[in-house]
N, CA and C atoms as an extended XYZ file, in Angstrom:
363
Properties=species:S:1:pos:R:3:atomname:S:1:resname:S:1:resid:I:1 pbc="F F F"
N         0.842       -1.178        0.000 N   UNK     1
C         0.000        0.000        0.000 CA  UNK     1
C         0.890        1.246        0.000 C   UNK     1
N         0.556        2.214       -0.844 N   UNK     2
C         1.342        3.449       -0.944 CA  UNK     2
C         1.188        4.269        0.326 C   UNK     2
N         2.296        4.938        0.703 N   UNK     3
C         2.330        5.671        1.968 CA  UNK     3
C         2.260        7.176        1.731 C   UNK     3
N         1.314        7.809        2.432 N   UNK     4
C         1.122        9.255        2.371 CA  UNK     4
C         1.437        9.853        3.732 C   UNK     4
N         2.158       10.981        3.709 N   UNK     5
C         2.337       11.778        4.919 CA  UNK     5
C         1.451       13.010        4.757 C   UNK     5
N         0.534       13.198        5.685 N   UNK     6
C        -0.388       14.333        5.646 CA  UNK     6
C        -0.032       15.272        6.787 C   UNK     6
N         0.275       16.528        6.446 N   UNK     7
C         0.656       17.534        7.434 CA  UNK     7
C        -0.497       18.526        7.554 C   UNK     7
N        -1.165       18.523        8.700 N   UNK     8
C        -2.365       19.357        8.904 CA  UNK     8
C        -2.509       19.667       10.380 C   UNK     8
N        -2.618       20.945       10.723 N   UNK     9
C        -2.718       21.327       12.132 CA  UNK     9
C        -4.148       21.329       12.665 C   UNK     9
N        -5.145       21.344       11.798 N   UNK    10
C        -6.536       21.356       12.251 CA  UNK    10
C        -7.015       19.917       12.453 C   UNK    10
N        -7.405       19.556       13.681 N   UNK    11
C        -7.779       18.165       13.959 CA  UNK    11
C        -8.982       17.665       13.153 C   UNK    11
N        -9.946       18.525       12.889 N   UNK    12
C       -11.122       18.100       12.120 CA  UNK    12
C       -10.731       17.811       10.675 C   UNK    12
N        -9.966       18.721       10.078 N   UNK    13
C        -9.497       18.491        8.705 CA  UNK    13
C        -8.639       17.234        8.622 C   UNK    13
N        -7.797       17.040        9.617 N   UNK    14
C        -6.935       15.856        9.632 CA  UNK    14
C        -7.767       14.578        9.721 C   UNK    14
N        -8.786       14.604       10.583 N   UNK    15
C        -9.628       13.424       10.742 CA  UNK    15
C       -10.356       13.091        9.431 C   UNK    15
N       -10.943       14.098        8.791 N   UNK    16
C       -11.657       13.869        7.533 CA  UNK    16
C       -10.725       13.325        6.457 C   UNK    16
N        -9.569       13.937        6.321 N   UNK    17
C        -8.614       13.496        5.309 CA  UNK    17
C        -8.138       12.078        5.609 C   UNK    17
N        -7.870       11.799        6.856 N   UNK    18
C        -7.418       10.461        7.239 CA  UNK    18
C        -8.446        9.394        6.925 C   UNK    18
N        -9.722        9.683        7.204 N   UNK    19
C       -10.783        8.708        6.923 CA  UNK    19
C       -10.926        8.465        5.425 C   UNK    19
N       -10.905        9.532        4.639 N   UNK    20
C       -11.106        9.393        3.197 CA  UNK    20
C        -9.905        8.717        2.519 C   UNK    20
N        -8.719        9.184        2.834 N   UNK    21
C        -7.528        8.631        2.184 CA  UNK    21
C        -7.173        7.255        2.722 C   UNK    21
N        -7.533        6.992        3.974 N   UNK    22
C        -7.213        5.720        4.603 CA  UNK    22
C        -7.897        4.527        3.953 C   UNK    22
N        -8.893        4.784        3.132 N   UNK    23
C        -9.560        3.699        2.420 CA  UNK    23
C        -8.668        3.115        1.320 C   UNK    23
N        -7.735        3.935        0.808 N   UNK    24
C        -6.894        3.494       -0.303 CA  UNK    24
C        -5.398        3.531       -0.039 C   UNK    24
N        -4.996        4.272        0.997 N   UNK    25
C        -3.573        4.483        1.241 CA  UNK    25
C        -3.239        4.266        2.714 C   UNK    25
N        -1.948        4.067        2.986 N   UNK    26
C        -1.437        4.034        4.350 CA  UNK    26
C        -1.097        5.478        4.705 C   UNK    26
N        -1.916        6.106        5.555 N   UNK    27
C        -1.793        7.528        5.848 CA  UNK    27
C        -1.194        7.739        7.234 C   UNK    27
N        -0.144        8.545        7.283 N   UNK    28
C         0.441        9.001        8.541 CA  UNK    28
C         0.163       10.488        8.639 C   UNK    28
N        -0.300       10.932        9.800 N   UNK    29
C        -0.626       12.339        9.959 CA  UNK    29
C         0.216       12.971       11.051 C   UNK    29
N         0.669       14.195       10.767 N   UNK    30
C         1.389       15.010       11.743 CA  UNK    30
C         0.796       16.411       11.703 C   UNK    30
N         1.010       17.177       12.782 N   UNK    31
C         0.343       18.469       12.918 CA  UNK    31
C         1.209       19.675       12.604 C   UNK    31
N         2.504       19.469       12.357 N   UNK    32
C         3.354       20.636       12.098 CA  UNK    32
C         4.584       20.256       11.283 C   UNK    32
N         5.262       21.289       10.792 N   UNK    33
C         6.426       21.082        9.937 CA  UNK    33
C         7.575       20.391       10.637 C   UNK    33
N         7.790       20.734       11.885 N   UNK    34
C         8.891       20.127       12.624 CA  UNK    34
C         8.698       18.620       12.759 C   UNK    34
N         7.482       18.206       13.085 N   UNK    35
C         7.187       16.779       13.219 CA  UNK    35
C         7.254       16.091       11.855 C   UNK    35
N         6.856       16.791       10.812 N   UNK    36
C         6.966       16.256        9.448 CA  UNK    36
C         8.419       15.917        9.136 C   UNK    36
N         9.319       16.845        9.414 N   UNK    37
C        10.740       16.606        9.115 CA  UNK    37
C        11.291       15.444        9.937 C   UNK    37
N        10.856       15.343       11.184 N   UNK    38
C        11.283       14.215       12.015 CA  UNK    38
C        10.764       12.899       11.436 C   UNK    38
N         9.500       12.888       11.015 N   UNK    39
C         8.871       11.668       10.515 CA  UNK    39
C         9.548       11.188        9.235 C   UNK    39
N         9.888       12.113        8.314 N   UNK    40
C        10.519       11.668        7.066 CA  UNK    40
C        11.960       11.216        7.276 C   UNK    40
N        12.542       11.588        8.419 N   UNK    41
C        13.878       11.075        8.725 CA  UNK    41
C        13.801        9.642        9.252 C   UNK    41
N        12.605        9.226        9.685 N   UNK    42
C        12.412        7.896       10.266 CA  UNK    42
C        11.867        6.869        9.277 C   UNK    42
N        11.095        7.336        8.293 N   UNK    43
C        10.515        6.400        7.326 CA  UNK    43
C        10.305        7.069        5.977 C   UNK    43
N        10.121        6.248        4.973 N   UNK    44
C         9.971        6.710        3.590 CA  UNK    44
C         8.491        6.824        3.221 C   UNK    44
N         8.146        7.902        2.531 N   UNK    45
C         6.775        8.118        2.070 CA  UNK    45
C         6.784        8.267        0.555 C   UNK    45
N         5.626        7.990       -0.063 N   UNK    46
C         5.492        8.097       -1.513 CA  UNK    46
C         5.059        9.487       -1.963 C   UNK    46
N         4.331       10.189       -1.099 N   UNK    47
C         3.840       11.527       -1.420 CA  UNK    47
C         3.525       12.244       -0.114 C   UNK    47
N         3.580       13.581       -0.152 N   UNK    48
C         3.270       14.383        1.029 CA  UNK    48
C         2.157       15.366        0.666 C   UNK    48
N         1.148       15.435        1.540 N   UNK    49
C         0.084       16.425        1.424 CA  UNK    49
C         0.326       17.446        2.520 C   UNK    49
N         0.463       18.722        2.143 N   UNK    50
C         0.941       19.740        3.077 CA  UNK    50
C        -0.035       20.904        3.193 C   UNK    50
N        -0.560       21.115        4.396 N   UNK    51
C        -1.293       22.349        4.667 CA  UNK    51
C        -0.265       23.491        4.612 C   UNK    51
N        -0.696       24.658        4.194 N   UNK    52
C         0.241       25.773        4.065 CA  UNK    52
C         0.349       26.559        5.363 C   UNK    52
N        -0.785       26.846        5.994 N   UNK    53
C        -0.786       27.588        7.248 CA  UNK    53
C        -0.841       26.583        8.388 C   UNK    53
N         0.271       26.423        9.068 N   UNK    54
C         0.357       25.406       10.122 CA  UNK    54
C         0.322       25.995       11.525 C   UNK    54
N        -0.290       27.172       11.667 N   UNK    55
C        -0.469       27.767       12.987 CA  UNK    55
C         0.532       28.855       13.293 C   UNK    55
N         0.088       29.820       14.071 N   UNK    56
C         0.928       30.956       14.454 CA  UNK    56
C         2.164       30.477       15.214 C   UNK    56
N         3.286       31.042       14.863 N   UNK    57
C         4.523       30.706       15.550 CA  UNK    57
C         5.146       29.388       15.131 C   UNK    57
N         4.554       28.744       14.137 N   UNK    58
C         5.070       27.454       13.653 CA  UNK    58
C         5.658       27.632       12.258 C   UNK    58
N         6.517       26.714       11.866 N   UNK    59
C         7.040       26.703       10.516 CA  UNK    59
C         5.870       26.443        9.561 C   UNK    59
N         5.732       27.277        8.530 N   UNK    60
C         4.607       27.081        7.610 CA  UNK    60
C         4.915       25.991        6.581 C   UNK    60
N         3.917       25.679        5.765 N   UNK    61
C         4.060       24.606        4.793 CA  UNK    61
C         5.123       24.865        3.746 C   UNK    61
N         5.260       26.121        3.329 N   UNK    62
C         6.272       26.457        2.321 CA  UNK    62
C         7.674       26.277        2.893 C   UNK    62
N         7.896       26.748        4.117 N   UNK    63
C         9.209       26.560        4.755 CA  UNK    63
C         9.516       25.079        4.922 C   UNK    63
N         8.510       24.302        5.308 N   UNK    64
C         8.684       22.863        5.468 CA  UNK    64
C         9.014       22.216        4.128 C   UNK    64
N         8.314       22.625        3.076 N   UNK    65
C         8.580       22.106        1.729 CA  UNK    65
C        10.039       22.329        1.330 C   UNK    65
N        10.547       23.519        1.557 N   UNK    66
C        11.933       23.827        1.182 CA  UNK    66
C        12.929       22.954        1.947 C   UNK    66
N        12.646       22.697        3.209 N   UNK    67
C        13.523       21.821        3.996 CA  UNK    67
C        13.442       20.369        3.505 C   UNK    67
N        12.242       19.931        3.133 N   UNK    68
C        12.080       18.573        2.601 CA  UNK    68
C        12.880       18.416        1.318 C   UNK    68
N        12.760       19.376        0.415 N   UNK    69
C        13.426       19.286       -0.898 CA  UNK    69
C        14.947       19.375       -0.774 C   UNK    69
N        15.436       19.860        0.364 N   UNK    70
C        16.884       19.917        0.606 CA  UNK    70
C        17.449       18.569        1.057 C   UNK    70
N        16.593       17.617        1.374 N   UNK    71
C        17.022       16.278        1.804 CA  UNK    71
C        17.177       15.419        0.547 C   UNK    71
N        18.366       14.905        0.284 N   UNK    72
C        18.591       14.170       -0.976 CA  UNK    72
C        17.571       13.069       -1.267 C   UNK    72
N        17.182       12.287       -0.262 N   UNK    73
C        16.231       11.196       -0.484 CA  UNK    73
C        14.829       11.691       -0.840 C   UNK    73
N        14.544       12.943       -0.548 N   UNK    74
C        13.217       13.502       -0.783 CA  UNK    74
C        13.200       14.591       -1.853 C   UNK    74
N        14.293       14.787       -2.523 N   UNK    75
C        14.379       15.843       -3.537 CA  UNK    75
C        13.293       15.695       -4.599 C   UNK    75
N        12.958       14.462       -4.983 N   UNK    76
C        12.008       14.231       -6.070 CA  UNK    76
C        10.604       13.845       -5.600 C   UNK    76
N        10.352       13.866       -4.304 N   UNK    77
C         9.008       13.491       -3.832 CA  UNK    77
C         8.000       14.559       -4.239 C   UNK    77
N         6.796       14.119       -4.552 N   UNK    78
C         5.710       15.056       -4.865 CA  UNK    78
C         5.135       15.580       -3.554 C   UNK    78
N         4.965       16.907       -3.500 N   UNK    79
C         4.346       17.550       -2.345 CA  UNK    79
C         3.180       18.379       -2.868 C   UNK    79
N         1.989       18.053       -2.383 N   UNK    80
C         0.775       18.741       -2.812 CA  UNK    80
C         0.316       19.692       -1.712 C   UNK    80
N         0.120       20.962       -2.072 N   UNK    81
C        -0.423       21.942       -1.130 CA  UNK    81
C        -1.919       21.696       -0.972 C   UNK    81
N        -2.358       21.604        0.267 N   UNK    82
C        -3.779       21.489        0.605 CA  UNK    82
C        -4.064       22.702        1.491 C   UNK    82
N        -4.808       23.689        0.971 N   UNK    83
C        -4.861       24.970        1.663 CA  UNK    83
C        -6.209       25.658        1.570 C   UNK    83
N        -6.439       26.553        2.508 N   UNK    84
C        -7.639       27.384        2.453 CA  UNK    84
C        -7.405       28.619        1.588 C   UNK    84
N        -6.166       28.840        1.158 N   UNK    85
C        -5.878       29.934        0.231 CA  UNK    85
C        -6.416       29.527       -1.135 C   UNK    85
N        -7.530       30.131       -1.541 N   UNK    86
C        -8.252       29.598       -2.698 CA  UNK    86
C        -8.322       30.528       -3.909 C   UNK    86
N        -7.616       31.633       -3.896 N   UNK    87
C        -7.631       32.528       -5.045 CA  UNK    87
C        -6.670       32.027       -6.116 C   UNK    87
N        -6.954       32.321       -7.385 N   UNK    88
C        -6.059       31.861       -8.469 CA  UNK    88
C        -4.607       32.275       -8.258 C   UNK    88
N        -4.391       33.481       -7.742 N   UNK    89
C        -3.006       33.920       -7.520 CA  UNK    89
C        -2.333       33.121       -6.411 C   UNK    89
N        -3.117       32.602       -5.451 N   UNK    90
C        -2.543       31.743       -4.412 CA  UNK    90
C        -1.999       30.458       -5.025 C   UNK    90
N        -2.758       29.871       -5.945 N   UNK    91
C        -2.309       28.651       -6.609 CA  UNK    91
C        -1.009       28.905       -7.357 C   UNK    91
N        -0.965       29.977       -8.140 N   UNK    92
C         0.248       30.300       -8.901 CA  UNK    92
C         1.434       30.504       -7.971 C   UNK    92
N         1.219       31.228       -6.882 N   UNK    93
C         2.294       31.504       -5.928 CA  UNK    93
C         2.836       30.216       -5.312 C   UNK    93
N         1.940       29.332       -4.886 N   UNK    94
C         2.382       28.086       -4.254 CA  UNK    94
C         3.097       27.171       -5.242 C   UNK    94
N         2.611       27.101       -6.464 N   UNK    95
C         3.296       26.289       -7.471 CA  UNK    95
C         4.671       26.875       -7.780 C   UNK    95
N         4.771       28.193       -7.807 N   UNK    96
C         6.069       28.843       -8.041 CA  UNK    96
C         7.032       28.638       -6.881 C   UNK    96
N         6.496       28.418       -5.687 N   UNK    97
C         7.348       28.177       -4.515 CA  UNK    97
C         7.859       26.739       -4.463 C   UNK    97
N         7.333       25.870       -5.337 N   UNK    98
C         7.877       24.520       -5.404 CA  UNK    98
C         6.907       23.393       -5.146 C   UNK    98
N         5.663       23.705       -4.774 N   UNK    99
C         4.689       22.630       -4.618 CA  UNK    99
C         4.413       22.023       -5.987 C   UNK    99
N         4.180       20.726       -6.018 N   UNK   100
C         3.926       20.026       -7.280 CA  UNK   100
C         2.483       20.166       -7.736 C   UNK   100
N         1.597       20.427       -6.792 N   UNK   101
C         0.187       20.551       -7.130 CA  UNK   101
C        -0.487       21.322       -6.015 C   UNK   101
N        -1.763       21.614       -6.218 N   UNK   102
C        -2.493       22.504       -5.322 CA  UNK   102
C        -3.954       22.082       -5.266 C   UNK   102
N        -4.492       21.986       -4.058 N   UNK   103
C        -5.917       21.763       -3.854 CA  UNK   103
C        -6.405       22.736       -2.794 C   UNK   103
N        -7.481       23.455       -3.108 N   UNK   104
C        -8.090       24.366       -2.144 CA  UNK   104
C        -9.090       23.603       -1.284 C   UNK   104
N        -9.177       23.982       -0.031 N   UNK   105
C       -10.165       23.410        0.872 CA  UNK   105
C       -11.499       24.101        0.616 C   UNK   105
N       -12.619       23.428        0.716 N   UNK   106
C       -12.741       21.994        0.991 CA  UNK   106
C       -12.341       21.170       -0.226 C   UNK   106
N       -11.615       20.118        0.019 N   UNK   107
C       -11.046       19.278       -1.035 CA  UNK   107
C       -12.112       18.330       -1.581 C   UNK   107
N       -12.144       18.199       -2.895 N   UNK   108
C       -12.959       17.156       -3.516 CA  UNK   108
C       -12.126       15.882       -3.479 C   UNK   108
N       -12.497       14.955       -2.592 N   UNK   109
C       -11.657       13.788       -2.338 CA  UNK   109
C       -11.453       12.921       -3.575 C   UNK   109
N       -12.467       12.772       -4.408 N   UNK   110
C       -12.294       11.933       -5.594 CA  UNK   110
C       -11.234       12.515       -6.518 C   UNK   110
N       -11.213       13.830       -6.662 N   UNK   111
C       -10.192       14.465       -7.514 CA  UNK   111
C        -8.807       14.341       -6.889 C   UNK   111
N        -8.732       14.514       -5.572 N   UNK   112
C        -7.445       14.383       -4.893 CA  UNK   112
C        -6.918       12.957       -5.018 C   UNK   112
N        -7.763       11.974       -4.805 N   UNK   113
C        -7.336       10.578       -4.904 CA  UNK   113
C        -6.890       10.254       -6.329 C   UNK   113
N        -7.612       10.751       -7.316 N   UNK   114
C        -7.196       10.554       -8.712 CA  UNK   114
C        -5.821       11.156       -8.958 C   UNK   114
N        -5.593       12.357       -8.440 N   UNK   115
C        -4.313       13.034       -8.650 CA  UNK   115
C        -3.184       12.291       -7.953 C   UNK   115
N        -3.425       11.848       -6.730 N   UNK   116
C        -2.411       11.082       -5.999 CA  UNK   116
C        -2.063        9.831       -6.807 C   UNK   116
N        -3.069        9.142       -7.294 N   UNK   117
C        -2.817        7.923       -8.089 CA  UNK   117
C        -2.055        8.233       -9.376 C   UNK   117
N        -2.260        9.391       -9.963 N   UNK   118
C        -1.482        9.787      -11.142 CA  UNK   118
C        -0.001        9.916      -10.787 C   UNK   118
N         0.267       10.458       -9.610 N   UNK   119
C         1.645       10.671       -9.195 CA  UNK   119
C         2.332        9.404       -8.707 C   UNK   119
N         1.612        8.590       -7.945 N   UNK   120
C         2.288        7.451       -7.315 CA  UNK   120
C         1.681        6.107       -7.666 C   UNK   120
N         0.638        6.125       -8.551 N   UNK   121
C        -0.082        4.919       -8.926 CA  UNK   121
C         0.798        3.765       -9.120 C   UNK   121
């Protein structure tokens, strides 16, 4: 089963995503960028789903993405932004910052699952 790391600080969003994705994937969830970096140092994942705003005073999703891409084993991993930033310019900005794809909340799970399967199928 393909392994997904989901980084989300909101417990309700994390629970919903875990239930939906858990039907098809092995999902590990963490609440912040620091824990994400620790987790990827311990095990290998096929794809990462990253919330962009991870709470005040915490490393945000973009900063976490840059640190992930600096790790040789994770340089080529797909990282998808999952965010409440839903304006067209937000999508362009996040893709320009290095995210491989973008989904605005609320996420259409069927489209997200299709996209994940395109990347790691």
